[in-house]
C-alpha positions in Angstrom: -38.8 -19.6 -49.1 -35.4 -20.9 -48.1 -33.9 -17.5 -48.6 -36.4 -16.1 -46.1 -35.5 -18.6 -43.5 -31.7 -18.0 -44.1 -32.2 -14.2 -43.8 -34.3 -14.5 -40.7 -31.7 -16.8 -39.2 -28.9 -14.5 -40.0 -30.7 -11.5 -38.5 -31.5 -13.6 -35.4 -27.8 -14.7 -35.1 -26.7 -11.1 -35.6 -29.0 -10.0 -32.7 -27.7 -12.8 -30.5 -24.1 -11.8 -31.3 -24.7 -8.2 -30.5 -26.4 -9.1 -27.2 -23.5 -11.4 -26.3 -20.8 -8.7 -27.2 -22.8 -6.1 -25.2 -23.0 -8.4 -22.2 -19.3 -9.2 -22.4 -18.2 -5.6 -22.7 -20.4 -4.7 -19.7 -18.7 -7.5 -17.6 -15.3 -6.3 -18.7 -16.2 -2.8 -17.6 -17.4 -4.1 -14.2 -14.2 -6.1 -13.7 -12.1 -3.0 -14.4 -14.1 -1.0 -12.0 -13.8 -3.7 -9.3 -10.0 -3.9 -9.9 -9.7 -0.2 -9.5 -11.8 -0.3 -6.3 -9.7 -3.2 -5.0 -6.5 -1.3 -5.7 -7.9 1.8 -3.8 -9.1 -0.3 -0.9 -5.8 -2.2 -0.8 -3.9 1.1 -0.6 -6.2 2.3 2.2 -5.8 -1.0 4.1 -2.0 -0.7 3.8 -2.1 2.9 5.1 -4.3 2.0 8.0 -2.0 -1.0 8.8 1.1 1.3 8.8 -0.7 3.8 11.1 -1.7 1.0 13.4 1.8 -0.4 13.6 3.2 3.1 14.2 0.7 3.6 17.0 1.5 0.2 18.5 5.2 0.9 18.2 4.8 4.1 20.3 2.8 2.2 22.9 5.2 -0.6 23.0 8.2 1.7 23.3 6.5 3.7 26.1 5.8 0.4 28.0 9.3 -0.8 27.4 10.8 2.5 28.7 8.6 2.2 31.8 9.7 -1.4 32.4 13.4 -0.4 32.7 14.7 1.4 35.8 16.1 4.5 34.0 17.7 7.2 36.0 16.8 10.8 35.3 19.6 12.5 33.4 20.3 15.4 35.7 23.4 17.3 34.5 25.5 15.6 31.9 29.3 16.0 31.5 30.8 15.2 28.2 34.4 14.0 27.8 36.7 16.8 26.7 39.5 16.4 24.3 42.9 17.7 25.3 44.9 19.7 22.8 48.0 17.6 23.6 46.5 14.5 22.0 45.6 16.4 18.9 49.1 17.9 18.7 50.8 14.6 19.2 48.6 12.9 16.5 49.2 15.8 14.0 53.0 15.4 14.2 54.7 13.1 11.7 
């Protein structure tokens, strides 16, 4: 009679153990899935933040340019180097 109770108890403990392990493995899988999703959402959030900052930068630059009284460029004249300066510098 005692052996019957011990056998039934062992079978019951085995079933409880299997259920607990199954539940734990299911939770681990869910945690991994959520971590992957979190990583993906975090990357998307960072990308959207960068795009937002870039858009704001353009807007802010445009507003800053309008705030200063810049003069249209017209025709530009660049400084020209004379060959005399280069010849004098090249001599020992």
